[in-house]
C-alpha positions as CSV (number, residue, x, y, z in Angstrom):
1,X,-89.3,-4.7,209.0
2,X,-87.9,-1.6,207.4
3,X,-84.3,-1.2,208.2
4,X,-84.8,2.4,209.2
5,X,-87.4,1.5,211.7
6,X,-85.1,-1.1,213.3
7,X,-82.4,1.4,213.7
8,X,-85.0,3.8,215.1
9,X,-86.0,1.3,217.7
10,X,-82.5,0.4,218.6
11,X,-81.4,4.1,219.1
12,X,-84.6,4.8,221.1
13,X,-83.8,1.9,223.3
14,X,-80.2,2.9,223.9
15,X,-81.4,6.5,224.7
16,X,-84.2,5.4,226.9
17,X,-81.8,3.2,229.0
18,X,-78.5,5.1,228.9
19,X,-80.0,8.5,229.8
20,X,-80.4,7.4,233.4
21,X,-76.9,6.1,233.7
22,X,-73.9,8.3,234.0
23,X,-72.3,6.9,230.8
24,X,-73.3,9.5,228.2
25,X,-76.3,8.4,226.3
26,X,-75.4,10.9,223.6
27,X,-72.0,9.3,223.3
28,X,-73.3,5.7,223.0
29,X,-76.0,6.6,220.5
30,X,-73.4,8.6,218.4
31,X,-71.0,5.8,218.5
32,X,-73.6,3.2,217.5
33,X,-74.8,5.2,214.6
34,X,-71.3,6.0,213.4
35,X,-69.6,2.7,214.0
36,X,-72.4,0.2,213.3
37,X,-74.7,2.0,211.0
38,X,-72.1,4.1,209.1
39,X,-73.8,7.4,209.6
40,X,-71.6,10.4,209.3
41,X,-70.3,11.5,212.7
42,X,-71.7,14.9,212.5
43,X,-75.2,13.6,211.6
44,X,-75.1,11.0,214.3
45,X,-74.0,13.5,217.0
46,X,-76.8,15.9,216.1
47,X,-79.4,13.1,216.0
48,X,-78.3,11.9,219.5
49,X,-79.0,15.4,220.8
50,X,-82.4,15.4,219.2
51,X,-83.3,12.1,220.9
52,X,-82.9,13.7,224.4
53,X,-86.2,15.4,223.8
54,X,-87.8,11.9,224.2
55,X,-86.3,11.2,227.5
56,X,-87.0,14.8,228.6
57,X,-90.7,13.6,228.2
58,X,-90.0,10.6,230.4
59,X,-88.5,12.9,233.1
60,X,-91.3,15.4,232.8
61,X,-93.9,12.6,233.4
62,X,-92.0,11.1,236.3
63,X,-91.3,14.3,238.1
64,X,-94.5,16.0,237.1
65,X,-95.5,17.0,240.7
66,X,-92.3,19.0,241.2
67,X,-92.4,20.6,237.8
68,X,-96.1,21.5,238.3
69,X,-95.2,23.2,241.6
70,X,-92.3,25.2,240.1
71,X,-94.4,26.3,237.1
72,X,-97.2,27.3,239.5
73,X,-94.9,29.4,241.6
74,X,-93.5,31.0,238.4
75,X,-96.9,31.9,237.0
76,X,-98.2,33.0,240.4
77,X,-95.4,35.6,240.6
78,X,-96.8,39.1,240.5
79,X,-95.6,42.6,241.5
80,X,-98.5,43.3,243.9
81,X,-97.9,46.7,245.4
82,X,-96.5,50.1,244.5
83,X,-94.2,51.5,247.0
84,X,-91.7,54.4,247.0
85,X,-88.9,51.9,246.5
86,X,-90.6,50.4,243.4
87,X,-92.4,47.2,242.5
88,X,-91.9,44.6,245.1
89,X,-92.6,41.0,244.0
90,X,-93.7,39.1,247.0
91,X,-94.0,35.5,245.9
92,X,-90.6,35.3,244.5
93,X,-89.2,35.6,247.9
94,X,-91.1,32.4,249.0
95,X,-89.4,30.2,246.4
96,X,-87.6,27.3,247.9
97,X,-83.7,26.9,247.5
98,X,-84.4,24.0,245.2
99,X,-86.6,26.0,242.8
100,X,-84.2,29.0,242.8
101,X,-81.4,26.5,241.9
102,X,-83.4,24.9,239.0
103,X,-84.3,28.3,237.5
104,X,-80.7,29.8,237.8
105,X,-79.0,26.6,236.6
106,X,-81.4,26.5,233.6
107,X,-80.5,30.0,232.6
108,X,-76.8,29.3,233.0
109,X,-77.1,26.0,231.1
110,X,-78.8,27.9,228.1
111,X,-76.0,30.3,227.9
112,X,-73.2,27.8,228.2
113,X,-75.0,25.3,226.1
114,X,-75.4,27.7,223.2
115,X,-71.7,28.5,223.2
116,X,-70.8,24.7,223.4
117,X,-73.1,23.9,220.5
118,X,-71.3,26.5,218.3
119,X,-68.0,24.9,219.5
120,X,-69.4,21.5,218.7
121,X,-70.3,22.5,215.2
122,X,-66.8,23.7,214.6
123,X,-65.4,20.5,216.1
124,X,-67.5,18.1,214.0
125,X,-66.7,20.2,210.8
126,X,-63.1,19.9,211.5
127,X,-62.8,16.2,212.4
128,X,-64.7,13.2,211.2
129,X,-64.5,9.4,211.0
130,X,-62.1,7.7,213.4
131,X,-60.7,10.8,214.9
132,X,-64.2,11.9,216.0
133,X,-64.9,8.5,217.5
134,X,-61.6,8.7,219.4
135,X,-62.5,12.1,220.7
136,X,-65.8,10.9,222.0
137,X,-64.0,8.0,223.7
138,X,-61.6,10.5,225.4
139,X,-64.5,12.5,226.6
140,X,-66.0,9.3,228.1
141,X,-62.7,8.5,229.8
142,X,-62.6,12.0,231.3
143,X,-66.2,11.8,232.4
144,X,-65.5,8.5,234.1
145,X,-62.4,9.8,236.0
146,X,-64.4,12.8,237.1
147,X,-67.1,10.5,238.6
148,X,-64.4,8.5,240.3
149,X,-63.1,11.6,242.0
150,X,-66.5,13.0,242.9
151,X,-67.6,9.6,244.4
152,X,-65.2,10.2,247.2
153,X,-66.8,13.4,248.4
154,X,-68.3,13.7,251.8
155,X,-72.0,14.7,252.3
156,X,-72.4,18.0,254.2
157,X,-75.1,20.1,252.5
158,X,-78.9,20.1,252.5
159,X,-80.0,22.7,250.1
160,X,-78.6,23.8,246.7
161,X,-77.0,27.2,246.4
162,X,-76.5,29.8,243.7
163,X,-72.9,28.5,243.5
164,X,-74.2,25.0,242.8
165,X,-76.5,26.4,240.1
166,X,-73.7,28.2,238.3
167,X,-71.4,25.2,238.5
168,X,-74.0,22.5,237.5
169,X,-75.7,24.7,234.8
170,X,-72.3,25.2,233.2
171,X,-71.4,21.6,233.2
172,X,-74.8,20.7,231.8
173,X,-74.2,23.2,228.9
174,X,-70.8,21.6,228.2
175,X,-72.5,18.2,228.0
176,X,-73.8,19.1,224.6
177,X,-70.5,17.6,223.4
178,X,-70.8,13.8,222.8
179,X,-69.1,11.6,225.3
180,X,-69.5,14.1,228.2
181,X,-72.2,12.6,230.4
182,X,-74.7,15.1,231.4
183,X,-75.9,13.1,234.4
184,X,-72.4,12.0,235.3
185,X,-70.9,15.4,235.4
186,X,-73.9,17.3,237.0
187,X,-74.5,14.7,239.7
188,X,-70.7,14.5,240.2
189,X,-70.6,18.3,240.8
190,X,-73.3,18.1,243.3
191,X,-71.6,15.3,245.1
192,X,-68.4,17.3,245.3
193,X,-70.5,20.2,246.6
194,X,-71.6,17.9,249.5
195,X,-75.1,16.8,248.4
196,X,-76.2,13.1,248.8
197,X,-76.4,10.8,245.8
198,X,-80.2,10.6,245.8
199,X,-80.8,14.3,245.9
200,X,-78.0,14.9,243.3
201,X,-79.5,12.5,240.7
202,X,-83.0,14.0,241.3
203,X,-81.8,17.6,240.8
204,X,-79.8,16.5,237.8
205,X,-82.8,15.0,236.0
206,X,-85.1,17.8,237.0
207,X,-82.6,20.2,235.4
208,X,-82.3,18.0,232.3
209,X,-85.9,18.6,231.2
210,X,-85.8,22.1,229.8
211,X,-82.2,21.6,228.6
212,X,-83.1,18.5,226.6
213,X,-86.3,20.0,225.1
214,X,-84.1,23.1,224.1
215,X,-81.4,20.9,222.5
216,X,-83.8,18.8,220.6
217,X,-85.6,22.0,219.2
218,X,-82.3,23.5,218.4
219,X,-81.2,20.6,216.3
220,X,-84.5,20.4,214.4
221,X,-84.5,24.1,213.7
222,X,-80.9,24.3,212.5
223,X,-80.2,20.9,211.0
224,X,-83.3,18.8,210.8
225,X,-83.2,15.0,211.7
226,X,-80.8,13.8,208.9
227,X,-79.8,10.5,210.4
228,X,-83.2,8.9,209.7
229,X,-86.5,9.7,207.8
230,X,-88.9,12.0,209.6
231,X,-91.2,8.9,210.3
232,X,-88.4,6.8,211.7
233,X,-87.1,9.8,213.8
234,X,-90.5,10.0,215.4
235,X,-90.4,6.3,216.1
236,X,-87.0,6.7,217.8
237,X,-88.3,9.7,219.8
238,X,-91.4,7.8,220.9
239,X,-89.3,4.7,221.8
240,X,-86.9,6.7,223.9
241,X,-89.7,8.3,225.8
242,X,-91.5,5.0,226.4
243,X,-88.4,3.0,227.4
244,X,-87.2,6.0,229.4
245,X,-90.3,6.2,231.5
246,X,-90.4,2.4,232.1
247,X,-86.8,2.4,233.2
248,X,-86.2,5.7,235.0
249,X,-87.2,4.5,238.5
250,X,-85.1,1.3,238.5
251,X,-82.0,2.7,236.7
252,X,-81.7,5.8,238.8
253,X,-81.8,3.6,241.9
254,X,-79.0,1.5,240.4
255,X,-77.0,4.6,239.5
256,X,-77.2,5.9,243.0
257,X,-75.8,2.8,244.5
258,X,-73.4,1.4,241.9
259,X,-70.2,2.9,240.6
260,X,-70.2,3.4,236.9
261,X,-67.0,5.3,236.4
262,X,-65.1,2.2,235.3
263,X,-67.8,1.6,232.7
264,X,-67.4,5.0,231.3
265,X,-63.5,4.6,231.3
266,X,-63.8,1.2,229.6
267,X,-66.2,2.2,226.9
268,X,-64.1,5.3,226.3
269,X,-60.9,3.3,225.8
270,X,-62.7,0.9,223.4
271,X,-63.9,3.9,221.4
272,X,-60.4,5.4,221.3
273,X,-59.0,2.1,220.1
274,X,-61.9,1.5,217.7
275,X,-61.4,4.9,216.2
276,X,-58.2,3.6,214.7
277,X,-60.2,1.3,212.5
278,X,-63.0,3.6,211.4
279,X,-62.2,5.3,208.1
280,X,-61.9,9.0,207.9
């Protein structure tokens, strides 16, 4: 089999599995491409962002009922009457707290994510090779410690608020940086805000759908898919979507019940040490 296709299948498998675990799928794919395949760090990191579009398809299919309802509400919103005080949209007032959270957090995520992507470009242009690998490792360690702290929170809330949306949307935007686990930080933030684990993971993955599609499109428009040929990139994207859909239910259940902070810290420390042996 063509070597490029083998790499495509491997990174698709990694993305499809690790996306549902709070260990930074972006960090793992970037480290694999950089350390094992010798892909330049900048190219590997951008390709790992592109692959998120595949698991976004998985999440879209898995949560299609909720997504359909949210879109139906948005399309059905109309200013239906003219009054002295101005146009009054009626249906917007009927949105559930969850749907308001998803819309607000997505907007915040887009703003913060855009700024983080610019910072990411500056970072990868400034550091390469072993230094970059070590920085990804440090981000993984930080993510793991944050999860450890968040796991001790006490459940006390039932519905997401605007404060939750701003906090979670901001963290999702920052997760553009490789090694920062999107699911780990966003679910951790919701746990700290008092939401239970099951609801935190569900909201996190619903929120990931527009963000992942946006990140994938941004990479293609600005950089292209440089790590692999276009055909192999499509294979990797398809593999991540298929594997992601087949594993999402089981792995989310595992992530809800098991503690992964130590996995993040362990992988991060290995990356920090490994960075010493990766040439600049």
